[in-house]
mmCIF file of the N, C-alpha and C atoms, coordinates in Angstrom:
data_MODEL
# 
_entry.id   MODEL 
# 
loop_
_atom_site.group_PDB 
_atom_site.id 
_atom_site.type_symbol 
_atom_site.label_atom_id 
_atom_site.label_alt_id 
_atom_site.label_comp_id 
_atom_site.label_asym_id 
_atom_site.label_entity_id 
_atom_site.label_seq_id 
_atom_site.pdbx_PDB_ins_code 
_atom_site.Cartn_x 
_atom_site.Cartn_y 
_atom_site.Cartn_z 
_atom_site.occupancy 
_atom_site.B_iso_or_equiv 
_atom_site.pdbx_formal_charge 
_atom_site.auth_seq_id 
_atom_site.auth_comp_id 
_atom_site.auth_asym_id 
_atom_site.auth_atom_id 
_atom_site.pdbx_PDB_model_num 
ATOM 1   N N  . MET A 1 1  ? -58.286 -42.770 41.371 1.00 0.00 ? 1  MET A N  1 
ATOM 2   C CA . MET A 1 1  ? -57.541 -43.055 40.166 1.00 0.00 ? 1  MET A CA 1 
ATOM 3   C C  . MET A 1 1  ? -56.154 -42.440 40.285 1.00 0.00 ? 1  MET A C  1 
ATOM 4   N N  . LYS A 1 2  ? -55.140 -43.235 40.022 1.00 0.00 ? 2  LYS A N  1 
ATOM 5   C CA . LYS A 1 2  ? -53.763 -42.769 40.124 1.00 0.00 ? 2  LYS A CA 1 
ATOM 6   C C  . LYS A 1 2  ? -53.347 -42.034 38.846 1.00 0.00 ? 2  LYS A C  1 
ATOM 7   N N  . GLN A 1 3  ? -52.746 -40.859 39.017 1.00 0.00 ? 3  GLN A N  1 
ATOM 8   C CA . GLN A 1 3  ? -52.287 -40.092 37.862 1.00 0.00 ? 3  GLN A CA 1 
ATOM 9   C C  . GLN A 1 3  ? -50.872 -40.531 37.502 1.00 0.00 ? 3  GLN A C  1 
ATOM 10  N N  . GLU A 1 4  ? -50.665 -40.776 36.228 1.00 0.00 ? 4  GLU A N  1 
ATOM 11  C CA . GLU A 1 4  ? -49.374 -41.229 35.738 1.00 0.00 ? 4  GLU A CA 1 
ATOM 12  C C  . GLU A 1 4  ? -48.446 -40.044 35.489 1.00 0.00 ? 4  GLU A C  1 
ATOM 13  N N  . SER A 1 5  ? -47.166 -40.272 35.673 1.00 0.00 ? 5  SER A N  1 
ATOM 14  C CA . SER A 1 5  ? -46.177 -39.235 35.435 1.00 0.00 ? 5  SER A CA 1 
ATOM 15  C C  . SER A 1 5  ? -46.076 -38.914 33.944 1.00 0.00 ? 5  SER A C  1 
ATOM 16  N N  . LEU A 1 6  ? -45.871 -37.657 33.619 1.00 0.00 ? 6  LEU A N  1 
ATOM 17  C CA . LEU A 1 6  ? -45.663 -37.251 32.235 1.00 0.00 ? 6  LEU A CA 1 
ATOM 18  C C  . LEU A 1 6  ? -44.328 -37.750 31.697 1.00 0.00 ? 6  LEU A C  1 
ATOM 19  N N  . PHE A 1 7  ? -43.437 -38.158 32.579 1.00 0.00 ? 7  PHE A N  1 
ATOM 20  C CA . PHE A 1 7  ? -42.092 -38.547 32.188 1.00 0.00 ? 7  PHE A CA 1 
ATOM 21  C C  . PHE A 1 7  ? -41.896 -40.057 32.137 1.00 0.00 ? 7  PHE A C  1 
ATOM 22  N N  . SER A 1 8  ? -42.971 -40.817 32.185 1.00 0.00 ? 8  SER A N  1 
ATOM 23  C CA . SER A 1 8  ? -42.839 -42.272 32.109 1.00 0.00 ? 8  SER A CA 1 
ATOM 24  C C  . SER A 1 8  ? -42.413 -42.670 30.693 1.00 0.00 ? 8  SER A C  1 
ATOM 25  N N  . ASN A 1 9  ? -41.847 -43.846 30.560 1.00 0.00 ? 9  ASN A N  1 
ATOM 26  C CA . ASN A 1 9  ? -41.334 -44.314 29.273 1.00 0.00 ? 9  ASN A CA 1 
ATOM 27  C C  . ASN A 1 9  ? -42.342 -45.147 28.490 1.00 0.00 ? 9  ASN A C  1 
ATOM 28  N N  . ARG A 1 10 ? -43.597 -45.034 28.806 1.00 0.00 ? 10 ARG A N  1 
ATOM 29  C CA . ARG A 1 10 ? -44.618 -45.797 28.097 1.00 0.00 ? 10 ARG A CA 1 
ATOM 30  C C  . ARG A 1 10 ? -44.777 -45.256 26.682 1.00 0.00 ? 10 ARG A C  1 
ATOM 31  N N  . PRO A 1 11 ? -44.919 -46.129 25.686 1.00 0.00 ? 11 PRO A N  1 
ATOM 32  C CA . PRO A 1 11 ? -45.005 -45.699 24.282 1.00 0.00 ? 11 PRO A CA 1 
ATOM 33  C C  . PRO A 1 11 ? -46.131 -44.710 24.001 1.00 0.00 ? 11 PRO A C  1 
ATOM 34  N N  . GLU A 1 12 ? -47.258 -44.853 24.673 1.00 0.00 ? 12 GLU A N  1 
ATOM 35  C CA . GLU A 1 12 ? -48.373 -43.934 24.401 1.00 0.00 ? 12 GLU A CA 1 
ATOM 36  C C  . GLU A 1 12 ? -48.104 -42.519 24.913 1.00 0.00 ? 12 GLU A C  1 
ATOM 37  N N  . ASN A 1 13 ? -47.081 -42.351 25.757 1.00 0.00 ? 13 ASN A N  1 
ATOM 38  C CA . ASN A 1 13 ? -46.713 -41.022 26.242 1.00 0.00 ? 13 ASN A CA 1 
ATOM 39  C C  . ASN A 1 13 ? -45.641 -40.374 25.379 1.00 0.00 ? 13 ASN A C  1 
ATOM 40  N N  . THR A 1 14 ? -45.086 -41.113 24.427 1.00 0.00 ? 14 THR A N  1 
ATOM 41  C CA . THR A 1 14 ? -44.053 -40.577 23.554 1.00 0.00 ? 14 THR A CA 1 
ATOM 42  C C  . THR A 1 14 ? -44.693 -39.609 22.569 1.00 0.00 ? 14 THR A C  1 
ATOM 43  N N  . PRO A 1 15 ? -44.093 -38.445 22.356 1.00 0.00 ? 15 PRO A N  1 
ATOM 44  C CA . PRO A 1 15 ? -44.659 -37.490 21.393 1.00 0.00 ? 15 PRO A CA 1 
ATOM 45  C C  . PRO A 1 15 ? -44.774 -38.094 19.992 1.00 0.00 ? 15 PRO A C  1 
ATOM 46  N N  . LEU A 1 16 ? -45.788 -37.684 19.257 1.00 0.00 ? 16 LEU A N  1 
ATOM 47  C CA . LEU A 1 16 ? -46.028 -38.206 17.916 1.00 0.00 ? 16 LEU A CA 1 
ATOM 48  C C  . LEU A 1 16 ? -44.804 -38.023 17.024 1.00 0.00 ? 16 LEU A C  1 
ATOM 49  N N  . ALA A 1 17 ? -44.155 -36.879 17.109 1.00 0.00 ? 17 ALA A N  1 
ATOM 50  C CA . ALA A 1 17 ? -42.979 -36.623 16.270 1.00 0.00 ? 17 ALA A CA 1 
ATOM 51  C C  . ALA A 1 17 ? -41.891 -37.671 16.501 1.00 0.00 ? 17 ALA A C  1 
ATOM 52  N N  . SER A 1 18 ? -41.732 -38.117 17.717 1.00 0.00 ? 18 SER A N  1 
ATOM 53  C CA . SER A 1 18 ? -40.733 -39.140 18.024 1.00 0.00 ? 18 SER A CA 1 
ATOM 54  C C  . SER A 1 18 ? -41.181 -40.520 17.537 1.00 0.00 ? 18 SER A C  1 
ATOM 55  N N  . ARG A 1 19 ? -42.471 -40.775 17.572 1.00 0.00 ? 19 ARG A N  1 
ATOM 56  C CA . ARG A 1 19 ? -42.972 -42.082 17.139 1.00 0.00 ? 19 ARG A CA 1 
ATOM 57  C C  . ARG A 1 19 ? -42.888 -42.274 15.633 1.00 0.00 ? 19 ARG A C  1 
ATOM 58  N N  . VAL A 1 20 ? -43.014 -41.192 14.855 1.00 0.00 ? 20 VAL A N  1 
ATOM 59  C CA . VAL A 1 20 ? -42.987 -41.310 13.394 1.00 0.00 ? 20 VAL A CA 1 
ATOM 60  C C  . VAL A 1 20 ? -41.614 -41.001 12.810 1.00 0.00 ? 20 VAL A C  1 
ATOM 61  N N  . ARG A 1 21 ? -40.658 -40.670 13.634 1.00 0.00 ? 21 ARG A N  1 
ATOM 62  C CA . ARG A 1 21 ? -39.305 -40.363 13.178 1.00 0.00 ? 21 ARG A CA 1 
ATOM 63  C C  . ARG A 1 21 ? -38.655 -41.594 12.547 1.00 0.00 ? 21 ARG A C  1 
ATOM 64  N N  . PRO A 1 22 ? -37.948 -41.442 11.420 1.00 0.00 ? 22 PRO A N  1 
ATOM 65  C CA . PRO A 1 22 ? -37.268 -42.587 10.795 1.00 0.00 ? 22 PRO A CA 1 
ATOM 66  C C  . PRO A 1 22 ? -36.311 -43.258 11.773 1.00 0.00 ? 22 PRO A C  1 
ATOM 67  N N  . GLN A 1 23 ? -36.243 -44.598 11.708 1.00 0.00 ? 23 GLN A N  1 
ATOM 68  C CA . GLN A 1 23 ? -35.406 -45.367 12.614 1.00 0.00 ? 23 GLN A CA 1 
ATOM 69  C C  . GLN A 1 23 ? -34.148 -45.909 11.948 1.00 0.00 ? 23 GLN A C  1 
ATOM 70  N N  . ASN A 1 24 ? -34.070 -45.839 10.606 1.00 0.00 ? 24 ASN A N  1 
ATOM 71  C CA . ASN A 1 24 ? -32.890 -46.326 9.900  1.00 0.00 ? 24 ASN A CA 1 
ATOM 72  C C  . ASN A 1 24 ? -32.698 -45.528 8.613  1.00 0.00 ? 24 ASN A C  1 
ATOM 73  N N  . LEU A 1 25 ? -31.602 -45.772 7.927  1.00 0.00 ? 25 LEU A N  1 
ATOM 74  C CA . LEU A 1 25 ? -31.286 -45.006 6.721  1.00 0.00 ? 25 LEU A CA 1 
ATOM 75  C C  . LEU A 1 25 ? -32.281 -45.254 5.593  1.00 0.00 ? 25 LEU A C  1 
ATOM 76  N N  . ASP A 1 26 ? -32.867 -46.439 5.531  1.00 0.00 ? 26 ASP A N  1 
ATOM 77  C CA . ASP A 1 26 ? -33.844 -46.728 4.484  1.00 0.00 ? 26 ASP A CA 1 
ATOM 78  C C  . ASP A 1 26 ? -35.123 -45.917 4.654  1.00 0.00 ? 26 ASP A C  1 
ATOM 79  N N  . GLN A 1 27 ? -35.453 -45.539 5.870  1.00 0.00 ? 27 GLN A N  1 
ATOM 80  C CA . GLN A 1 27 ? -36.652 -44.735 6.136  1.00 0.00 ? 27 GLN A CA 1 
ATOM 81  C C  . GLN A 1 27 ? -36.383 -43.240 6.014  1.00 0.00 ? 27 GLN A C  1 
ATOM 82  N N  . PHE A 1 28 ? -35.127 -42.840 6.047  1.00 0.00 ? 28 PHE A N  1 
ATOM 83  C CA . PHE A 1 28 ? -34.752 -41.418 5.994  1.00 0.00 ? 28 PHE A CA 1 
ATOM 84  C C  . PHE A 1 28 ? -35.024 -40.865 4.598  1.00 0.00 ? 28 PHE A C  1 
ATOM 85  N N  . VAL A 1 29 ? -35.711 -39.746 4.517  1.00 0.00 ? 29 VAL A N  1 
ATOM 86  C CA . VAL A 1 29 ? -36.071 -39.144 3.234  1.00 0.00 ? 29 VAL A CA 1 
ATOM 87  C C  . VAL A 1 29 ? -35.215 -37.909 2.999  1.00 0.00 ? 29 VAL A C  1 
ATOM 88  N N  . GLY A 1 30 ? -34.638 -37.818 1.817  1.00 0.00 ? 30 GLY A N  1 
ATOM 89  C CA . GLY A 1 30 ? -33.846 -36.647 1.449  1.00 0.00 ? 30 GLY A CA 1 
ATOM 90  C C  . GLY A 1 30 ? -32.359 -36.944 1.439  1.00 0.00 ? 30 GLY A C  1 
ATOM 91  N N  . GLN A 1 31 ? -31.608 -36.037 0.865  1.00 0.00 ? 31 GLN A N  1 
ATOM 92  C CA . GLN A 1 31 ? -30.152 -36.121 0.788  1.00 0.00 ? 31 GLN A CA 1 
ATOM 93  C C  . GLN A 1 31 ? -29.694 -37.407 0.097  1.00 0.00 ? 31 GLN A C  1 
ATOM 94  N N  . GLN A 1 32 ? -30.428 -37.823 -0.928 1.00 0.00 ? 32 GLN A N  1 
ATOM 95  C CA . GLN A 1 32 ? -30.090 -39.071 -1.611 1.00 0.00 ? 32 GLN A CA 1 
ATOM 96  C C  . GLN A 1 32 ? -28.729 -39.006 -2.300 1.00 0.00 ? 32 GLN A C  1 
ATOM 97  N N  . GLN A 1 33 ? -28.247 -37.808 -2.615 1.00 0.00 ? 33 GLN A N  1 
ATOM 98  C CA . GLN A 1 33 ? -26.917 -37.684 -3.216 1.00 0.00 ? 33 GLN A CA 1 
ATOM 99  C C  . GLN A 1 33 ? -25.828 -38.071 -2.218 1.00 0.00 ? 33 GLN A C  1 
ATOM 100 N N  . LEU A 1 34 ? -26.153 -38.075 -0.936 1.00 0.00 ? 34 LEU A N  1 
ATOM 101 C CA . LEU A 1 34 ? -25.209 -38.484 0.109  1.00 0.00 ? 34 LEU A CA 1 
ATOM 102 C C  . LEU A 1 34 ? -25.599 -39.787 0.781  1.00 0.00 ? 34 LEU A C  1 
ATOM 103 N N  . LEU A 1 35 ? -26.902 -40.040 0.919  1.00 0.00 ? 35 LEU A N  1 
ATOM 104 C CA . LEU A 1 35 ? -27.383 -41.175 1.701  1.00 0.00 ? 35 LEU A CA 1 
ATOM 105 C C  . LEU A 1 35 ? -28.022 -42.285 0.876  1.00 0.00 ? 35 LEU A C  1 
ATOM 106 N N  . GLY A 1 36 ? -28.052 -42.126 -0.459 1.00 0.00 ? 36 GLY A N  1 
ATOM 107 C CA . GLY A 1 36 ? -28.596 -43.179 -1.309 1.00 0.00 ? 36 GLY A CA 1 
ATOM 108 C C  . GLY A 1 36 ? -27.689 -44.404 -1.288 1.00 0.00 ? 36 GLY A C  1 
ATOM 109 N N  . HIS A 1 37 ? -28.202 -45.537 -1.742 1.00 0.00 ? 37 HIS A N  1 
ATOM 110 C CA . HIS A 1 37 ? -27.410 -46.766 -1.773 1.00 0.00 ? 37 HIS A CA 1 
ATOM 111 C C  . HIS A 1 37 ? -26.151 -46.551 -2.622 1.00 0.00 ? 37 HIS A C  1 
ATOM 112 N N  . GLY A 1 38 ? -25.001 -46.887 -2.055 1.00 0.00 ? 38 GLY A N  1 
ATOM 113 C CA . GLY A 1 38 ? -23.725 -46.751 -2.751 1.00 0.00 ? 38 GLY A CA 1 
ATOM 114 C C  . GLY A 1 38 ? -23.117 -45.355 -2.679 1.00 0.00 ? 38 GLY A C  1 
ATOM 115 N N  . LYS A 1 39 ? -23.759 -44.418 -2.002 1.00 0.00 ? 39 LYS A N  1 
ATOM 116 C CA . LYS A 1 39 ? -23.238 -43.049 -1.909 1.00 0.00 ? 39 LYS A CA 1 
ATOM 117 C C  . LYS A 1 39 ? -22.303 -42.918 -0.715 1.00 0.00 ? 39 LYS A C  1 
ATOM 118 N N  . ILE A 1 40 ? -21.511 -41.869 -0.719 1.00 0.00 ? 40 ILE A N  1 
ATOM 119 C CA . ILE A 1 40 ? -20.380 -41.712 0.203  1.00 0.00 ? 40 ILE A CA 1 
ATOM 120 C C  . ILE A 1 40 ? -20.770 -41.752 1.684  1.00 0.00 ? 40 ILE A C  1 
ATOM 121 N N  . LEU A 1 41 ? -21.712 -40.922 2.097  1.00 0.00 ? 41 LEU A N  1 
ATOM 122 C CA . LEU A 1 41 ? -22.043 -40.850 3.526  1.00 0.00 ? 41 LEU A CA 1 
ATOM 123 C C  . LEU A 1 41 ? -22.690 -42.147 4.008  1.00 0.00 ? 41 LEU A C  1 
ATOM 124 N N  . ARG A 1 42 ? -23.526 -42.728 3.179  1.00 0.00 ? 42 ARG A N  1 
ATOM 125 C CA . ARG A 1 42 ? -24.150 -44.001 3.562  1.00 0.00 ? 42 ARG A CA 1 
ATOM 126 C C  . ARG A 1 42 ? -23.091 -45.090 3.741  1.00 0.00 ? 42 ARG A C  1 
ATOM 127 N N  . GLU A 1 43 ? -22.117 -45.152 2.838  1.00 0.00 ? 43 GLU A N  1 
ATOM 128 C CA . GLU A 1 43 ? -21.049 -46.144 2.950  1.00 0.00 ? 43 GLU A CA 1 
ATOM 129 C C  . GLU A 1 43 ? -20.233 -45.942 4.226  1.00 0.00 ? 43 GLU A C  1 
ATOM 130 N N  . ILE A 1 44 ? -19.943 -44.691 4.547  1.00 0.00 ? 44 ILE A N  1 
ATOM 131 C CA . ILE A 1 44 ? -19.193 -44.397 5.770  1.00 0.00 ? 44 ILE A CA 1 
ATOM 132 C C  . ILE A 1 44 ? -19.972 -44.857 6.995  1.00 0.00 ? 44 ILE A C  1 
ATOM 133 N N  . ILE A 1 45 ? -21.268 -44.576 7.021  1.00 0.00 ? 45 ILE A N  1 
ATOM 134 C CA . ILE A 1 45 ? -22.110 -44.959 8.164  1.00 0.00 ? 45 ILE A CA 1 
ATOM 135 C C  . ILE A 1 45 ? -22.234 -46.479 8.252  1.00 0.00 ? 45 ILE A C  1 
ATOM 136 N N  . GLU A 1 46 ? -22.528 -47.136 7.131  1.00 0.00 ? 46 GLU A N  1 
ATOM 137 C CA . GLU A 1 46 ? -22.732 -48.582 7.148  1.00 0.00 ? 46 GLU A CA 1 
ATOM 138 C C  . GLU A 1 46 ? -21.458 -49.362 7.467  1.00 0.00 ? 46 GLU A C  1 
ATOM 139 N N  . ASN A 1 47 ? -20.303 -48.801 7.119  1.00 0.00 ? 47 ASN A N  1 
ATOM 140 C CA . ASN A 1 47 ? -19.034 -49.474 7.392  1.00 0.00 ? 47 ASN A CA 1 
ATOM 141 C C  . ASN A 1 47 ? -18.417 -49.041 8.719  1.00 0.00 ? 47 ASN A C  1 
ATOM 142 N N  . ASP A 1 48 ? -19.188 -48.331 9.539  1.00 0.00 ? 48 ASP A N  1 
ATOM 143 C CA . ASP A 1 48 ? -18.733 -47.858 10.856 1.00 0.00 ? 48 ASP A CA 1 
ATOM 144 C C  . ASP A 1 48 ? -17.409 -47.102 10.784 1.00 0.00 ? 48 ASP A C  1 
ATOM 145 N N  . GLN A 1 49 ? -17.292 -46.206 9.815  1.00 0.00 ? 49 GLN A N  1 
ATOM 146 C CA . GLN A 1 49 ? -16.086 -45.407 9.644  1.00 0.00 ? 49 GLN A CA 1 
ATOM 147 C C  . GLN A 1 49 ? -16.317 -43.936 10.000 1.00 0.00 ? 49 GLN A C  1 
ATOM 148 N N  . VAL A 1 50 ? -17.385 -43.662 10.713 1.00 0.00 ? 50 VAL A N  1 
ATOM 149 C CA . VAL A 1 50 ? -17.702 -42.286 11.094 1.00 0.00 ? 50 VAL A CA 1 
ATOM 150 C C  . VAL A 1 50 ? -16.745 -41.857 12.202 1.00 0.00 ? 50 VAL A C  1 
ATOM 151 N N  . SER A 1 51 ? -15.983 -40.813 11.935 1.00 0.00 ? 51 SER A N  1 
ATOM 152 C CA . SER A 1 51 ? -15.096 -40.314 12.980 1.00 0.00 ? 51 SER A CA 1 
ATOM 153 C C  . SER A 1 51 ? -15.662 -39.035 13.596 1.00 0.00 ? 51 SER A C  1 
ATOM 154 N N  . SER A 1 52 ? -16.049 -38.105 12.768 1.00 0.00 ? 52 SER A N  1 
ATOM 155 C CA . SER A 1 52 ? -16.613 -36.849 13.263 1.00 0.00 ? 52 SER A CA 1 
ATOM 156 C C  . SER A 1 52 ? -17.403 -36.202 12.133 1.00 0.00 ? 52 SER A C  1 
ATOM 157 N N  . ILE A 1 53 ? -18.609 -35.759 12.441 1.00 0.00 ? 53 ILE A N  1 
ATOM 158 C CA . ILE A 1 53 ? -19.460 -35.103 11.446 1.00 0.00 ? 53 ILE A CA 1 
ATOM 159 C C  . ILE A 1 53 ? -20.112 -33.898 12.100 1.00 0.00 ? 53 ILE A C  1 
ATOM 160 N N  . ILE A 1 54 ? -20.177 -32.810 11.370 1.00 0.00 ? 54 ILE A N  1 
ATOM 161 C CA . ILE A 1 54 ? -20.911 -31.624 11.814 1.00 0.00 ? 54 ILE A CA 1 
ATOM 162 C C  . ILE A 1 54 ? -22.097 -31.458 10.876 1.00 0.00 ? 54 ILE A C  1 
ATOM 163 N N  . PHE A 1 55 ? -23.306 -31.520 11.431 1.00 0.00 ? 55 PHE A N  1 
ATOM 164 C CA . PHE A 1 55 ? -24.510 -31.282 10.646 1.00 0.00 ? 55 PHE A CA 1 
ATOM 165 C C  . PHE A 1 55 ? -24.902 -29.818 10.820 1.00 0.00 ? 55 PHE A C  1 
ATOM 166 N N  . TRP A 1 56 ? -25.137 -29.142 9.713  1.00 0.00 ? 56 TRP A N  1 
ATOM 167 C CA . TRP A 1 56 ? -25.493 -27.740 9.748  1.00 0.00 ? 56 TRP A CA 1 
ATOM 168 C C  . TRP A 1 56 ? -26.687 -27.531 8.836  1.00 0.00 ? 56 TRP A C  1 
ATOM 169 N N  . GLY A 1 57 ? -27.640 -26.731 9.286  1.00 0.00 ? 57 GLY A N  1 
ATOM 170 C CA . GLY A 1 57 ? -28.793 -26.420 8.465  1.00 0.00 ? 57 GLY A CA 1 
ATOM 171 C C  . GLY A 1 57 ? -29.919 -25.865 9.307  1.00 0.00 ? 57 GLY A C  1 
ATOM 172 N N  . PRO A 1 58 ? -30.982 -25.447 8.644  1.00 0.00 ? 58 PRO A N  1 
ATOM 173 C CA . PRO A 1 58 ? -32.121 -24.876 9.362  1.00 0.00 ? 58 PRO A CA 1 
ATOM 174 C C  . PRO A 1 58 ? -32.869 -25.943 10.153 1.00 0.00 ? 58 PRO A C  1 
ATOM 175 N N  . PRO A 1 59 ? -33.704 -25.509 11.079 1.00 0.00 ? 59 PRO A N  1 
ATOM 176 C CA . PRO A 1 59 ? -34.484 -26.462 11.876 1.00 0.00 ? 59 PRO A CA 1 
ATOM 177 C C  . PRO A 1 59 ? -35.403 -27.303 10.998 1.00 0.00 ? 59 PRO A C  1 
ATOM 178 N N  . GLY A 1 60 ? -35.568 -28.556 11.394 1.00 0.00 ? 60 GLY A N  1 
ATOM 179 C CA . GLY A 1 60 ? -36.535 -29.408 10.735 1.00 0.00 ? 60 GLY A CA 1 
ATOM 180 C C  . GLY A 1 60 ? -36.069 -30.138 9.496  1.00 0.00 ? 60 GLY A C  1 
ATOM 181 N N  . VAL A 1 61 ? -34.770 -30.155 9.215  1.00 0.00 ? 61 VAL A N  1 
ATOM 182 C CA . VAL A 1 61 ? -34.288 -30.815 8.001  1.00 0.00 ? 61 VAL A CA 1 
ATOM 183 C C  . VAL A 1 61 ? -33.748 -32.218 8.252  1.00 0.00 ? 61 VAL A C  1 
ATOM 184 N N  . GLY A 1 62 ? -33.694 -32.660 9.512  1.00 0.00 ? 62 GLY A N  1 
ATOM 185 C CA . GLY A 1 62 ? -33.308 -34.029 9.803  1.00 0.00 ? 62 GLY A CA 1 
ATOM 186 C C  . GLY A 1 62 ? -31.942 -34.222 10.424 1.00 0.00 ? 62 GLY A C  1 
ATOM 187 N N  . LYS A 1 63 ? -31.322 -33.168 10.891 1.00 0.00 ? 63 LYS A N  1 
ATOM 188 C CA . LYS A 1 63 ? -29.982 -33.285 11.486 1.00 0.00 ? 63 LYS A CA 1 
ATOM 189 C C  . LYS A 1 63 ? -29.995 -34.199 12.709 1.00 0.00 ? 63 LYS A C  1 
ATOM 190 N N  . THR A 1 64 ? -30.888 -33.961 13.615 1.00 0.00 ? 64 THR A N  1 
ATOM 191 C CA . THR A 1 64 ? -30.964 -34.763 14.835 1.00 0.00 ? 64 THR A CA 1 
ATOM 192 C C  . THR A 1 64 ? -31.395 -36.192 14.514 1.00 0.00 ? 64 THR A C  1 
ATOM 193 N N  . THR A 1 65 ? -32.330 -36.352 13.603 1.00 0.00 ? 65 THR A N  1 
ATOM 194 C CA . THR A 1 65 ? -32.782 -37.685 13.224 1.00 0.00 ? 65 THR A CA 1 
ATOM 195 C C  . THR A 1 65 ? -31.636 -38.493 12.642 1.00 0.00 ? 65 THR A C  1 
ATOM 196 N N  . LEU A 1 66 ? -30.866 -37.911 11.744 1.00 0.00 ? 66 LEU A N  1 
ATOM 197 C CA . LEU A 1 66 ? -29.732 -38.626 11.154 1.00 0.00 ? 66 LEU A CA 1 
ATOM 198 C C  . LEU A 1 66 ? -28.690 -38.951 12.219 1.00 0.00 ? 66 LEU A C  1 
ATOM 199 N N  . ALA A 1 67 ? -28.434 -38.027 13.131 1.00 0.00 ? 67 ALA A N  1 
ATOM 200 C CA . ALA A 1 67 ? -27.482 -38.289 14.218 1.00 0.00 ? 67 ALA A CA 1 
ATOM 201 C C  . ALA A 1 67 ? -27.965 -39.443 15.092 1.00 0.00 ? 67 ALA A C  1 
ATOM 202 N N  . GLU A 1 68 ? -29.265 -39.519 15.360 1.00 0.00 ? 68 GLU A N  1 
ATOM 203 C CA . GLU A 1 68 ? -29.806 -40.613 16.172 1.00 0.00 ? 68 GLU A CA 1 
ATOM 204 C C  . GLU A 1 68 ? -29.722 -41.954 15.435 1.00 0.00 ? 68 GLU A C  1 
ATOM 205 N N  . ILE A 1 69 ? -29.936 -41.946 14.126 1.00 0.00 ? 69 ILE A N  1 
ATOM 206 C CA . ILE A 1 69 ? -29.810 -43.166 13.335 1.00 0.00 ? 69 ILE A CA 1 
ATOM 207 C C  . ILE A 1 69 ? -28.375 -43.679 13.398 1.00 0.00 ? 69 ILE A C  1 
ATOM 208 N N  . ILE A 1 70 ? -27.412 -42.783 13.253 1.00 0.00 ? 70 ILE A N  1 
ATOM 209 C CA . ILE A 1 70 ? -26.001 -43.167 13.329 1.00 0.00 ? 70 ILE A CA 1 
ATOM 210 C C  . ILE A 1 70 ? -25.672 -43.697 14.717 1.00 0.00 ? 70 ILE A C  1 
ATOM 211 N N  . ALA A 1 71 ? -26.145 -43.015 15.748 1.00 0.00 ? 71 ALA A N  1 
ATOM 212 C CA . ALA A 1 71 ? -25.850 -43.438 17.126 1.00 0.00 ? 71 ALA A CA 1 
ATOM 213 C C  . ALA A 1 71 ? -26.462 -44.807 17.424 1.00 0.00 ? 71 ALA A C  1 
ATOM 214 N N  . LYS A 1 72 ? -27.691 -45.043 16.999 1.00 0.00 ? 72 LYS A N  1 
ATOM 215 C CA . LYS A 1 72 ? -28.336 -46.331 17.234 1.00 0.00 ? 72 LYS A CA 1 
ATOM 216 C C  . LYS A 1 72 ? -27.614 -47.451 16.507 1.00 0.00 ? 72 LYS A C  1 
ATOM 217 N N  . LYS A 1 73 ? -27.155 -47.190 15.297 1.00 0.00 ? 73 LYS A N  1 
ATOM 218 C CA . LYS A 1 73 ? -26.436 -48.212 14.541 1.00 0.00 ? 73 LYS A CA 1 
ATOM 219 C C  . LYS A 1 73 ? -25.153 -48.592 15.260 1.00 0.00 ? 73 LYS A C  1 
ATOM 220 N N  . ASN A 1 74 ? -24.427 -47.623 15.758 1.00 0.00 ? 74 ASN A N  1 
ATOM 221 C CA . ASN A 1 74 ? -23.188 -47.897 16.468 1.00 0.00 ? 74 ASN A CA 1 
ATOM 222 C C  . ASN A 1 74 ? -23.439 -48.492 17.844 1.00 0.00 ? 74 ASN A C  1 
ATOM 223 N N  . ALA A 1 75 ? -24.532 -48.129 18.494 1.00 0.00 ? 75 ALA A N  1 
ATOM 224 C CA . ALA A 1 75 ? -24.842 -48.654 19.832 1.00 0.00 ? 75 ALA A CA 1 
ATOM 225 C C  . ALA A 1 75 ? -25.149 -50.140 19.762 1.00 0.00 ? 75 ALA A C  1 
ATOM 226 N N  . ILE A 1 76 ? -25.808 -50.577 18.705 1.00 0.00 ? 76 ILE A N  1 
ATOM 227 C CA . ILE A 1 76 ? -26.133 -52.000 18.561 1.00 0.00 ? 76 ILE A CA 1 
ATOM 228 C C  . ILE A 1 76 ? -24.840 -52.810 18.479 1.00 0.00 ? 76 ILE A C  1 
ATOM 229 N N  . LYS A 1 77 ? -23.857 -52.275 17.815 1.00 0.00 ? 77 LYS A N  1 
ATOM 230 C CA . LYS A 1 77 ? -22.581 -52.973 17.656 1.00 0.00 ? 77 LYS A CA 1 
ATOM 231 C C  . LYS A 1 77 ? -21.899 -53.189 19.005 1.00 0.00 ? 77 LYS A C  1 
ATOM 232 N N  . PHE A 1 78 ? -22.029 -52.219 19.919 1.00 0.00 ? 78 PHE A N  1 
ATOM 233 C CA . PHE A 1 78 ? -21.322 -52.284 21.198 1.00 0.00 ? 78 PHE A CA 1 
ATOM 234 C C  . PHE A 1 78 ? -22.151 -52.891 22.321 1.00 0.00 ? 78 PHE A C  1 
ATOM 235 N N  . SER A 1 79 ? -23.406 -53.177 22.089 1.00 0.00 ? 79 SER A N  1 
ATOM 236 C CA . SER A 1 79 ? -24.265 -53.730 23.133 1.00 0.00 ? 79 SER A CA 1 
ATOM 237 C C  . SER A 1 79 ? -23.952 -55.167 23.433 1.00 0.00 ? 79 SER A C  1 
# 
C-alpha cells in the first residue's frame, strides 16, 4: 500500500479549520458595523477600492480569514 504525502492538495487532507472557514463576506460572522450590507468596509471591498489595511487584534478573531476573502475577491478579477 502506497503512503500518501501529508502535503498533497487533496480536500480530505485539508485541516477542518480551513474547510469550515468562511469563503465570502456573506459567510463572515462579526464586525457587522463595518462589514454589514451598506457599511463602509464592505463597500470598499466590494468596489475594489482597498489600498492598504492593517488588521489588529487577538488570535482567532478572523483577521486572516478576512484578508483571504479580500485576496480571493481581487484574484478572481485578475484571473
